C-alpha positions, 0 to 999 in steps of 0.5 A: 692291062686287059680286063674282061667285064661279064654283066652290063647292068649298073655295076658292070656299066659303072665299073666299065665307065670308071676303067675306061676313064683310066685308059684300060683295055676293057671288054664288056660282055652282055646278052642285051643288044641295046644295052651294049650299044649304048654303052659302046657309044658312050664309052672307049670300050670293046663289046661282045654279045652273048651268054657270059659263061659260054666258052666260045663267047669268053674266047671271043671276048679275049679271056685267053689273054685277059689279065682280070675277069669281073663277073657281075652278071645278075646270076650268081650261077653265071659268075661262078661258071664263068670264072670256072671256065677262065680258070680251066681253059684260059688260065685267067690269072685274077678272077672277081665275082659277085656272089650274093647267095649266103648258101655259097659264101657260108661254105668254108673252103668252097671258093678255092682252086680245088673247088670253085676258083674265084679269087675275090668275092663281091656282094654288093648288098653286104658292101652297102650294108656295111656303108649304111651301118657306119654311117648310123654310128657317126650322125652327120657324116656324109661318107665313112671310109675304112683303112688299115683294117678300120685303124684309121677312118676318112669322113666327109661331112658338111660344115654347118653354121654354129660349128666351132671350126666354121669361119677359122683357119685349119691351122686352128684346129691342131691348136684347138684339138691338141689330143686329137691329131687329124688332117683335112685331106680336101675341101668341096665348096660348091662342088669345087675342089679346094686343096687345103692349107693352114690358112684355108678358112672352112665355111658353111656349107663345105663338104670337108674330108678329114682323116683321123684314127678311129677313136678320134673321129667323133671328136673332129666332127664335133668341131665341124658341126654342132654335136649330134645326138647318137641314134636311138630309133631306126626305121628301114623302108624294105625287107629285101637283101639290103634291108634284112641284112641291115636290120640283122646288123643293127637291131642289137644297138638300135630300136629298129622298125622295118617296112616290107610290102610283100606279105610272105617276105614280111612274115618270113623276116618276123620269124628270122629278125629277133629284136626288129619290129617288122610291119607290112605295108607301103613305105610311102603311106603317109598314114602308116608312117605317122601310125609308127611315130615316124616324127620320133625316129632318128634315121630312115633308111630307104633300101627297097629295089625301086629307086622312086619308092626310095626317094618318095618314102625318104622325102615324106619321112623328112617332112614329117620329122626324121633327123636323117634320111639315107636313100639307096639310089641306083640311077647315078643321075637321080644320086646327084639330083636328090643328095643335099636337099631334103635327102641327107645321104644318097647311097649308090650301090654301084659306086660302093661296089666299084670301090671294092673292085678297084684295089685289084686293078692298081699297078702299085701294091694297093690295100685298099680303094675308095671312090669318092664323090660319085667317082670324081675322087679317089682315095688310096691305101698304097703299101711303100716298098724298097729304100731311098735308092729304088723308091720315090717315097721311102726315106723322104719326108712327106714335104719332099715327096713329089705328089701329082697336083691335087693329091694329098697324103692324109696319114700313114699307118705303121704296124699299129701306130697311126701317124697323120701326115704332117711334113716331117713325117718320114716314110718308112718301108712297108708303111701303108700310106693314104692318099687322097686324089680330088682328080682321078686323072692323077691315079696313075701318077700315084701309081708310078710313085709307088713303084719301085726301081729295078734294083729293088729286085 
């Protein structure tokens, strides 16, 4: 599959890195020579220098035989024009674009073949906002991911001393919670993956990924650590696109304060936000945080466009008594360095955006993909097709499916029914099967597993 990526920034570079690891034919276009040289030396991709929306540049990059175009430059207009050019001149089958401005996205029917031919819209700010919003709903979770339109959730959390399940075998969980069916999909212990079995004993500090129906998530979380009080007071550092969207999304549910450095922007947000208290100031100002009773806040969300400001303000807020800090960090090296110390959750906008793009490059019928642990692991929602004659999964019990090493089926969604994946569950046509892979190298094997034979057609 040939994939053309426009824009070599953080999102484009991260996506190119993920796809290159899976041996896709990737060409990346950017106007910056230094950035292209850095990426081509590090990744097995082709690069083309030039303006991403120009027809001659797109032709040199191979747009005439590309299967997917992913336009993620910093300009909405360049992304949109590039999709139009690829549609009109090259008939590129799938066109994905990053469009941030709500002036475009709120126009119903605008993105269509008759007007602006973009098949999939990506808005990184909205993706990050949704991600943080889910974390606020589940105090103590490291990651909360939706599958099957939210009916099933995959949650990552750290097991702490005092949790009922710590020191117990996983089989104990099912006995202890007969009314809340769940499955532990994977455990990471000191950074290394463990394939969970019934006799696997959870230890303190384990990073546990479990899957369950949405209504059972909080009950299962309570087994892994002491029950956290729901968040009531939230402070947001940064009033940019992410901060403003987040405040707007949560101000009806929490007491929200937002700190914005720019005076004009702070005034604008004060007029736009209804219940949020907008403060003009520096989020790293210790005196300002103390004046605003930072020690009484349950969650501190640092979402400015500056990694250093986010990190420093988060560290200060944590030292001053905030229960949980969530920090937006763009540089991948910073993410690995900071999470798990004083910073509870490091949010990577690149990984969040990459997850929303990956489902469109999978060869099987994939409804959703989530990239996990900074891209090392992956969760896939695949749709089963065919029958027992032409499918390797349909008509088979889960225990009989030849899963690649490191892959585990967590749950099956059948219509409105959620089935946790125990060995005796049989896969039926059109089931949505949620698979966890601790090693992304096995993605191709899972894709082949869900591809039907020729007799299906």
